C-alpha positions as CSV (number, residue, x, y, z in Angstrom):
1,M,0.0,0.0,0.0
2,I,1.4,3.4,-1.0
3,A,1.7,5.8,1.9
4,P,-0.3,9.0,1.6
5,K,1.7,12.1,0.7
6,R,1.7,15.5,2.4
7,I,1.4,17.9,-0.5
8,L,1.9,21.7,-0.4
9,V,0.0,23.5,-3.1
10,C,1.1,27.1,-3.7
11,P,-0.4,29.1,-6.6
12,L,0.8,32.5,-7.8
13,D,-1.4,35.4,-6.6
14,W,-1.6,37.3,-9.9
15,G,-5.4,37.3,-10.6
16,L,-7.4,34.3,-9.5
17,G,-6.7,31.9,-12.4
18,H,-3.6,30.2,-10.8
19,A,-5.6,29.4,-7.7
20,T,-8.8,28.2,-9.4
21,R,-7.0,25.8,-11.6
22,C,-5.4,24.2,-8.6
23,I,-8.9,23.4,-7.2
24,P,-9.4,20.2,-9.3
25,L,-5.8,19.1,-8.5
26,I,-6.4,19.6,-4.7
27,N,-9.7,17.6,-5.0
28,S,-7.8,14.8,-6.9
29,F,-5.1,14.6,-4.2
30,L,-7.7,14.5,-1.4
31,S,-9.7,11.8,-3.2
32,R,-6.7,9.4,-3.3
33,G,-6.1,10.0,0.4
34,D,-3.2,12.5,0.4
35,E,-3.0,15.3,2.9
36,V,-3.0,18.8,1.3
37,I,-1.7,22.0,2.8
38,I,-2.3,25.2,0.9
39,G,0.3,28.0,0.7
40,S,-1.1,31.2,-0.6
41,C,-1.9,34.9,0.1
42,G,-4.1,37.7,-1.1
43,L,-7.3,37.1,-3.1
44,S,-6.1,33.7,-4.2
45,G,-5.6,32.7,-0.6
46,Y,-9.1,34.0,0.4
47,L,-10.7,32.1,-2.5
48,L,-9.0,28.8,-1.6
49,K,-10.0,29.2,2.1
50,E,-13.6,29.5,1.0
51,E,-13.3,26.4,-1.2
52,F,-11.4,24.3,1.3
53,P,-12.2,25.7,4.8
54,D,-11.2,22.4,6.5
55,L,-7.7,22.3,5.1
56,Q,-4.6,23.8,6.7
57,H,-3.6,27.1,5.1
58,I,-0.1,28.7,5.3
59,H,0.5,32.3,4.4
60,I,3.2,32.4,1.8
61,P,3.7,35.9,0.3
62,S,3.6,36.4,-3.5
63,F,5.3,39.2,-5.4
64,S,2.8,42.0,-5.7
65,M,2.5,43.1,-9.4
66,R,0.5,46.1,-10.4
67,Y,0.0,47.0,-14.1
68,S,-0.2,50.5,-15.4
69,A,-3.6,51.8,-16.6
70,G,-2.3,52.1,-20.2
71,N,-2.4,49.5,-23.0
72,S,1.3,48.6,-22.7
73,Q,2.7,46.7,-19.7
74,I,6.1,45.8,-21.0
75,F,8.0,48.6,-19.2
76,A,6.1,47.9,-16.0
77,I,7.2,44.2,-16.2
78,L,10.8,45.1,-17.2
79,R,11.0,47.5,-14.2
80,A,9.7,44.8,-11.9
81,L,11.9,42.0,-13.3
82,P,14.8,42.4,-10.8
83,S,12.4,42.4,-7.9
84,I,10.6,39.3,-9.3
85,I,14.0,37.5,-9.5
86,L,15.0,38.6,-6.0
87,F,11.6,37.5,-4.6
88,S,12.0,34.0,-6.1
89,F,15.1,33.6,-4.0
90,R,13.1,34.6,-1.0
91,E,10.4,32.1,-1.9
92,H,13.0,29.4,-2.2
93,S,14.3,30.2,1.3
94,I,10.7,30.2,2.8
95,L,9.9,26.9,1.1
96,K,12.9,25.1,2.6
97,S,11.8,26.1,6.1
98,I,8.2,25.1,5.4
99,V,9.2,21.7,4.0
100,K,11.3,21.0,7.1
101,Q,8.7,22.3,9.6
102,Y,5.6,20.6,8.1
103,K,7.4,17.5,6.8
104,I,6.2,18.1,3.2
105,T,6.8,15.3,0.7
106,D,5.6,17.0,-2.5
107,V,5.2,20.6,-3.6
108,V,3.0,21.8,-6.5
109,S,3.8,25.3,-7.6
110,D,1.6,27.1,-10.1
111,N,3.9,29.6,-11.7
112,R,5.8,30.5,-8.6
113,F,9.5,30.6,-9.7
114,G,11.2,29.8,-6.3
115,M,9.0,27.0,-4.9
116,W,11.5,24.2,-5.4
117,C,13.9,22.5,-3.0
118,K,15.9,19.2,-2.8
119,D,14.0,17.9,0.2
120,A,10.7,17.3,-1.5
121,K,9.4,16.3,-5.0
122,C,8.6,19.6,-6.6
123,T,6.2,20.1,-9.6
124,Y,5.8,23.3,-11.6
125,I,2.6,24.1,-13.5
126,T,2.5,26.3,-16.5
127,H,0.9,26.5,-20.0
128,Q,3.3,29.1,-21.2
129,L,6.6,27.6,-22.3
130,L,6.8,30.3,-25.0
131,V,6.8,33.6,-23.2
132,R,4.8,35.8,-25.5
133,M,6.0,39.4,-25.9
134,P,4.5,42.5,-27.6
135,Q,5.1,42.8,-31.3
136,K,7.9,45.4,-31.0
137,F,9.7,43.2,-28.4
138,R,9.1,39.8,-30.2
139,W,12.9,39.4,-30.4
140,L,13.0,39.0,-26.6
141,E,10.8,35.8,-26.8
142,P,13.7,33.3,-27.2
143,I,15.6,34.9,-24.3
144,A,12.6,35.0,-22.0
145,S,11.5,31.5,-22.9
146,R,15.0,30.1,-22.2
147,L,15.0,31.9,-18.9
148,H,11.7,30.3,-18.1
149,C,12.9,26.9,-19.1
150,S,16.0,27.3,-16.8
151,I,13.5,28.0,-13.9
152,I,11.5,24.9,-14.9
153,N,14.6,22.7,-14.8
154,H,15.0,23.3,-11.1
155,Y,11.8,21.3,-10.6
156,D,11.5,17.5,-10.6
157,S,8.5,17.8,-13.1
158,C,6.5,20.3,-15.1
159,W,2.8,19.8,-15.7
160,I,1.3,21.5,-18.8
161,P,-2.5,21.8,-18.4
162,D,-3.3,21.3,-22.1
163,N,-4.0,18.7,-24.7
164,E,-0.8,17.3,-26.3
165,I,-2.1,17.2,-29.9
166,I,-1.8,20.7,-31.3
167,R,-5.1,20.7,-33.2
168,E,-6.8,20.0,-29.8
169,S,-4.7,22.5,-27.9
170,L,-6.2,25.4,-26.0
171,S,-2.9,27.3,-25.6
172,G,-1.6,26.8,-29.2
173,E,2.0,28.0,-29.7
174,L,2.4,28.9,-26.0
175,S,2.9,25.3,-25.1
176,H,3.6,23.6,-28.4
177,I,6.1,25.7,-30.4
178,C,9.0,25.3,-28.0
179,S,11.0,22.2,-27.3
180,L,9.6,20.5,-24.2
181,P,11.9,20.5,-21.1
182,K,12.8,16.9,-20.3
183,N,10.8,17.0,-17.1
184,A,7.6,18.3,-18.8
185,K,4.4,16.4,-19.7
186,F,0.9,17.3,-20.8
187,I,-1.8,16.5,-18.2
188,G,-4.8,17.8,-20.0
189,P,-6.9,21.0,-19.2
190,L,-7.7,21.7,-15.6
191,S,-11.1,23.2,-14.5
192,R,-13.1,23.5,-11.4
193,I,-16.3,23.9,-13.5
194,S,-18.4,20.8,-14.1
195,K,-20.4,20.3,-17.3
196,E,-23.3,18.4,-15.8
197,G,-25.8,19.7,-13.3
198,A,-28.4,22.3,-12.6
199,F,-28.2,25.7,-14.3
200,I,-29.4,29.3,-13.8
201,E,-30.4,31.1,-16.9
202,S,-29.2,34.5,-17.9
203,D,-28.9,36.5,-21.1
204,V,-25.4,37.8,-20.3
205,L,-22.9,36.5,-17.8
206,V,-19.8,38.6,-17.1
207,I,-16.9,37.1,-15.2
208,L,-14.2,39.6,-14.2
209,S,-10.7,38.7,-13.0
210,G,-7.1,39.8,-13.3
211,I,-4.8,42.4,-11.8
212,E,-5.9,46.0,-11.1
213,P,-6.5,48.6,-12.4
214,H,-7.8,46.8,-15.5
215,R,-10.3,44.6,-13.6
216,S,-12.0,47.7,-12.4
217,I,-11.7,49.5,-15.7
218,L,-13.5,46.6,-17.5
219,E,-16.2,46.5,-14.8
220,N,-17.0,50.1,-15.3
221,K,-17.2,49.6,-19.1
222,I,-19.5,46.6,-18.7
223,L,-21.8,48.5,-16.3
224,E,-22.1,51.4,-18.8
225,R,-22.6,49.0,-21.8
226,Y,-25.6,47.2,-20.2
227,S,-27.1,50.1,-18.2
228,K,-30.1,50.2,-20.6
229,Y,-30.2,46.6,-21.6
230,Q,-33.5,44.9,-21.0
231,G,-32.2,41.3,-20.6
232,K,-30.9,39.6,-17.4
233,V,-27.3,40.4,-16.7
234,I,-25.1,38.7,-14.1
235,L,-21.8,40.2,-13.2
236,V,-19.2,38.4,-11.0
237,E,-16.6,40.9,-9.9
238,G,-13.9,38.4,-8.9
239,L,-13.4,39.9,-5.5
240,P,-13.6,37.1,-2.9
241,M,-12.4,39.2,0.0
242,Q,-15.3,41.6,-0.4
243,N,-18.6,41.5,1.5
244,R,-20.9,38.9,0.0
245,V,-23.6,41.5,-0.4
246,V,-25.4,41.1,-3.8
247,R,-26.1,44.5,-5.5
248,E,-28.5,45.3,-8.2
249,L,-27.9,48.2,-10.7
250,H,-30.6,48.6,-13.2
251,N,-31.1,45.1,-14.6
252,I,-27.6,43.9,-13.5
253,K,-27.1,41.7,-10.6
254,I,-23.6,42.0,-9.1
255,Y,-21.9,39.3,-7.1
256,P,-18.5,40.0,-5.5
257,S,-17.6,36.3,-6.1
258,L,-19.2,32.9,-6.4
259,N,-18.0,29.5,-5.2
260,S,-17.3,26.8,-7.9
261,D,-20.7,25.1,-7.7
262,V,-22.8,28.3,-8.1
263,L,-20.5,29.7,-10.8
264,S,-20.9,26.4,-12.7
265,E,-24.7,26.8,-12.6
266,Y,-24.5,30.3,-14.0
267,I,-22.0,29.3,-16.7
268,R,-24.2,26.3,-17.8
269,G,-27.2,28.5,-18.1
270,A,-25.7,31.6,-19.8
271,K,-26.6,32.6,-23.4
272,H,-23.7,34.9,-23.8
273,I,-20.5,35.1,-21.6
274,I,-18.0,37.9,-21.4
275,C,-14.6,37.3,-19.7
276,R,-10.9,37.9,-20.0
277,S,-9.0,35.5,-22.3
278,G,-6.9,34.2,-19.4
279,Y,-6.0,30.6,-19.8
280,T,-7.9,29.4,-16.8
281,S,-11.1,31.0,-18.0
282,I,-10.5,29.3,-21.4
283,M,-10.2,25.9,-19.7
284,D,-13.4,26.5,-17.7
285,M,-15.4,27.4,-20.8
286,Y,-13.9,24.4,-22.6
287,A,-14.9,22.1,-19.8
288,V,-18.5,23.2,-20.1
289,G,-18.6,23.3,-23.9
290,K,-19.2,27.1,-24.0
291,L,-16.2,28.3,-26.0
292,D,-18.4,29.3,-28.9
293,I,-20.6,31.8,-27.0
294,V,-17.8,33.7,-25.2
295,E,-16.8,37.2,-26.0
296,W,-13.1,37.2,-25.1
297,I,-11.6,40.5,-23.9
298,P,-7.8,40.4,-23.5
299,T,-6.3,42.4,-20.6
300,P,-4.6,45.4,-22.3
301,G,-0.8,44.9,-22.6
302,Q,-0.9,41.2,-22.0
303,P,0.3,39.6,-25.2
304,E,-0.4,36.1,-23.9
305,Q,-4.1,36.9,-23.6
306,E,-4.2,38.7,-26.9
307,Y,-2.7,35.7,-28.6
308,L,-5.1,33.3,-26.8
309,A,-8.1,35.3,-28.0
310,L,-6.8,35.2,-31.6
311,W,-6.0,31.5,-31.3
312,L,-9.5,30.7,-30.2
313,N,-11.0,32.7,-33.0
314,V,-8.9,30.8,-35.5
315,K,-10.0,27.5,-34.0
316,K,-13.6,28.6,-34.2
317,T,-13.3,29.5,-37.9
318,L,-11.6,26.2,-38.7
């Protein structure tokens, strides 16, 4: 009989996507009898505490990234790069102490660069082997991708949440154009959303997410767009730390956040969905078979999301 593992799951706290796609993994670990400890912070940590109130949660700080309000983020990212690298060394030091203190056997890191150590089996999750850059800085892609690959090589394994066959891929070039690191494998898309079950009908479902200030900017645009709309509009703000007070503005019902089960019901019953073209959102819509009714809005200045929206439109055309 295989002894149960003690697994530390630690997602990056940039938006909610890294945390939400860890939910099916955590459920899988628990179903096979493993013990799971969650290491997180910020909105991601709050969301995971709501999903798994009975699990042990450890506060592990994540680098705080704030984008500019403009449409280009490359200079904000380049300015932050030295701090991101230094923070990964801090993460590495924190992890070594946690592994020793809690007797961790396995670590699952969703895009946290420094969450590896020699005293546990460490797995890195990413769909972005190719680090997409803005058009003017496309020449930096090979350098950034090699740097990312060197980070991945510190880990025992790398899980790519996508289909291995390119024509069935959700991430396209991001996970298929580069040579796979030797420790990498495709594990299929991950989603907390289930296809079967009850549904709540709506004409428009808006699911907000991502880093400020663009989350709030998009929310204000959506509220203005549908202020005189006669149909039923549901808006999920993606703010799990806010009061659970449901507001109504004109015909728009506004939820700060929804747990996985209720969100699944709204997605299954929606006639039209608006959300960012973040990869976790794409996997969620794929899981429910709703890709064709989604209006994808990339976060300004995020070439990855711009590419994913384009890739999905190409797949729809084909």
